[in-house]
N, C-alpha and C positions, 0 to 999 in steps of 0.2 A: 806070464803064467807063474803060479806058485811053485817053488822047489819041493821035491818030495822029501828032502831031509834038510835040517838046519846044519850049520857048521859044527864041527866036532863030532859028527856022527850021531848026534841026538835026533831021534825021530821027530818030525814036525807035528805039532799039535794045533789043531784048528782052534779058532776063537771060541771060547767057552770052556775049553779044557783047563785054562788058567785065567787068572785075572787079565783084563785087557791091557794092563800095564803093570810093571813092577818097579819097586823102589831100588835105585842104585845106591851103593854105599856113598856116604858123604852128603846126600841131599836130604834136608829135613822133610818130615811128613807135614803137609799143610793142615792146619786145624779145621775141623768140620764147622760149616757155617750154620749158626743156630737160626731157627725159624722166627718170624715176627709173630708176636702174640696177637691173636685175632681180636681179643676184647680191647686191646689198646687202640686198634684201628676203629672199632665201633665207638669207643669213647670219644675219639677225636671228631669223628663224623657227627655224632650227636651234639657235641659241643659247638661245632661250627654252624650247624643249621638250627640250633636252638630248639631242637625237637625233643620233647620229653627230657628236659635238663636233669632231673633227679636220676633218671636211668643212665645218662651219660656219666654222671659222677660215680654211680655205683660200679659201672663197668670199669671205670678208671682205677678205682681202689682194688678191685679184684685182679685187674691186669697187673698192677704193680706187685701184688703179692705173688702171683704166678711167675712173673719175671724174676723176682729174687729167688724163688724156689727152683725154677727150671733153667735159669740162665738164658732165657729167651731175649730177643731184641724187642724194641718198641717202647722203652721206658720214657723217652721224650714225648712220644705221641700220647701215652697214658697220662703223663703229667699235664700236657697241654689240654687234653680233653677234659680231665678232671677240673682244671682251673676254669675253663670256659663254661663248663656245665654248672660249676658253683656260682659263677656270676649270673648265669641265666636263671638258676634256681632262686637266687636272692631277688632278682628283678620280678620273677613270677610271684613270690611271696608278697612283695610290696604292692604289686598291681592288685592281687586278690584282697589284701588288707584294706586298700583305699577304694575298692569298688571300680577301679579303672578298667577291669576286664569287661564289665558290662558296657561302659562307654565305648570301649574299643570295638566290641562286637556290634553295638548299635551303629557305629560308624561304618563298619564293613558292610552290614546289611543295607545301610542307606546308599552306600556307593554302588553296591550290586544292583539295588533297585533302580537307581538313576540310570545306570548303564543299560539295564534291560529295557527301560522306557524310551531311551533316546534311539530313534530309528531314522534311517536314511529315507528321504522322500521317495526313493526308488522302491522301497519295501512297504510303503503304505498300502493297506488293503481296504476294500469296501467295508464300511461299518466302523473303521478305526476313528476314535476321537483323539484330538491332539491340540497342543498349544503351539502358537506361532512364535518364532523368535522375535524378540522386540516387544514394544508396547502396543503396536497396532498392526493391521494388515500391511505387509510390505508389498509395494508395487514395483514390478519389474526388477526385483532383487533376487540374485542367485542365492538359493538356499540348499544346503546339503543334508540337513537333518532337523527333525522336530521331536518334541516330547510327546509320546503317546500316553494317554491316560484312560482310565475307566470312564465310560460315557456317563455314568451316574455321578461322577465327580465334576467339578467345574472345569470347563474347557472352552476353547475359542473356535474350534473348527471340527468338521466331521467329513470323512471321505464317503462320497456317494457312489464311486465307481471309477471307471476310466476306459481308455481305448488305445489301441495301437495305431499309429500313423502309418499308412501304407501308400504306395505309389510314387515314392521318391527314393532315388538311389543316393543322392547327396542331401545334406542338411537343407531343408526347404526355407529356413529363415524364420525368425521369431514372428514376423508379421503374418506370414501364411499360417503358421501354427496357431497363432492367436485367433485368426478368423475361424479355423476349424474348431478350436476349443470352445469358442463362444456358442456356436450352434450345438455341437455334440454334448457339451457339458450341461447345457440347459435341458436337453432331452433326458440325459441321465439323471440330473437332479430332480426333475419333475417325476420320473418313474420311481425314484428312491423315496422321495417325500411327497407322496400324492396329495396329502392334505395341506394345501397352501395356507389354510386358516390356522393350522396348528404349528406354524413355524414362529419361533421367537422373532421379535422385531430386530432388524439389523443383520440377520443372517442372510448373506447373499452369495451368489455363485463365485467360486474361487478355484483356481486350478494351477497345477505345476506343469511346465513345459520342459521337454528335453533341451539341453544346451548344445551348442556346436560340438563341445568337447565330449559330452556324454553320448551324443549321436554317433560319433566315431567309435565309441566303445560298445555300440549295439543297443543303446537306449532310444527307443522310438515311442515310448508310452506317455500319454497325457493323463494325469491324475486329477479327477474332478472332485470338488468338495463344496461344502458350505463354510463360510467363515464370518465371524462377527466383524463388521467393518469398523466398529468403534473400539474394538478391543475388549468389550465387556464379555464376561464369561457366562455360559449357560450350563444347565444340568439336564441330563436326560438326552436320549437319542432323538434325532429328527426323523428317523426311519419310519415311514408309513407305507408299507407295501404288503404283499401276501404273507410276509413273516409275522406281521402284527395286526392285520385287519381281518375281520370275518368276510365271507363271500359277498354279503350284501353291501357292506361298507366299501369293499374293493370295487364292486361293479359300479356303484354310484360315483365314487371318486375318479375312476377311470374315465367315465363319461364327462364329468365336469372338467377334468384336466385336459382332455382332448379338445374340448371346445375353447377353453381358455388359451391353450397353447396355440391353436390355429388363429384365433382372432388377434393374438398378440404378435403374429408374424408379419406385420405390415412391412412393405418394402422400405428400404432406407431412403430412396429418392422421393421427392415430392411428386404429387400426381401429374403435373405438367411434364416433368422429365421422364416419367415412366407410367403413363396412363394404363398401358396394357398389363404391366406388372401389378397394378392395383386391382384391375378387373380380374386377373387370375387369382389374386389373393381372395377377393370376394367370392369367386366361384368355388375355391377350395374350402372356404369357411362354410359356405352353404352345404357342400357335400358332407363336411364333418358334422354339422348340425343334424342333417338328415340321418346319418349313420348312428349318431348317439341317441336321437329320439327313438329310433328302432331298437337300439340296445336296451334302453330303459323299459320299453314296452315288452320286450321278450324275456326280461329277467323275472323270475318267480319271487316277488317281494313278499315279506310278511304283511299281514293284514294292516298293521299299524303304519306301514310305509307306503302301501300301494296307491292310495289316493294322491298323496303329495308327489310321488314319483310320476304318476300319470300327468299331473298338472305341469310338472317340469318338462316332460316330453312334449306337451302341447306348446309350451313356450319355445322349445327348440324348433318346432315346426313353423311357428309364426315368425321367428327370427330368421329362419332359412328363407322364407319368402322375401323378406326385405333384402337379404344379401344377394338373392337372385337378381333383384332389380338393380342393385349396385353393380353387379357383374355386367349388366347390359348398358349402364350409363355411359354417355359420351362426354358429358360435361362434369367438371370437378364438383360443382355445387350439388348437382343431382347425385353424384356418387356418394358424397359424404352425408347427404340427407338420408339416403336409404341405409347406409352403413350404421349411422348413429341410431336410427329407428330399430335396426336389428339388435344393437347392444341394449337399448332401453327396454326391449321386449322381455329380456331375461330379468325377472323380478327377484331381488335379493330375498324378499320375505319367503318366497317359495323355497329357495335354497335353504334358508334357516329351518323351515318346517321339516324338510327331508332330513337334514342333518340331526335335528333334535330327535326325530323318530328313530334314526339309526344309532344314536348314542355317540355321535361325533361332535366336535367342537362347533357350537352354534353362534359364537361371537365372531363377527367379521374382523379381519385384521385392522389395526388402527389406521393404516394408510389406504384402506379400501374406500373409494369415493362414496359408496353407499352405506358406510359404517356410521 
């Protein structure tokens, strides 16, 4: 506890009645510590970071004058800041005089532009156009990033879409993923670029698969695209869907795409090894032809297109009859006779007339047998 009186009979005075300490005889009074000049600090900082060097030099001169007048600390910092800022100012003058600032800024912009265009394959999105690493399409090569560019500029590939792989807890392996990608990416590509006649030569299906390592990190997406197999670059987008086609063009191309896709889905095995698979394929092709003939007849075509569209629907019906016979064939020769008659029933001249009336590309692809 505190005593009520101090020694010598003097009354106790609480803290605040006198200074918290007093000087005893024989002890010198310590000198007061002078503050650091704020402008000297600012000058040093500006000199170190080369930011507005003339300002750092000005702050340094003012700080030195204030230090002499007020006796403040910070003379060393003011001198260092002034010196560094003077060097930075001299360099800035040289750069401006020689035009180097423009080149430097162009270099910065170029670097930023390149960084913004380099994108991970995991971040590619439908409609992105990009260039492949290397001189040609890499096969079975792990790729982490590509250069994305405007589709109106020259490029080698274009993303058509993608899908998530489901049904596997562990990495299913490249072989199984490749089998899934071949089928699904073909469907995605056909839906993205409905007009097969309007695709540049050499643009073929290409896709990116997740790796074992990326799968463990949660990557289960397959990215589908078109790519130039020769490495030649193209301009313009391949996209031909509802975003760029009118309703009449879209209706016609959907019908043709459905028929082409089905007739191209022939079983991998030869007829003797999988006769029933071939008959099922013929039956499915017949059903597709019937459905698309009906779709062509139900659509409200412009007068300039109606006659040619009806003629095409009639060809679908006649081709369907041949595929029906193929679906019932027991012998291989009989099967292929009917299947080939079904294909020959679809006359390319009719397709050209519909396309011309709709304002679509009317020149068959160079690799088309009827071209």
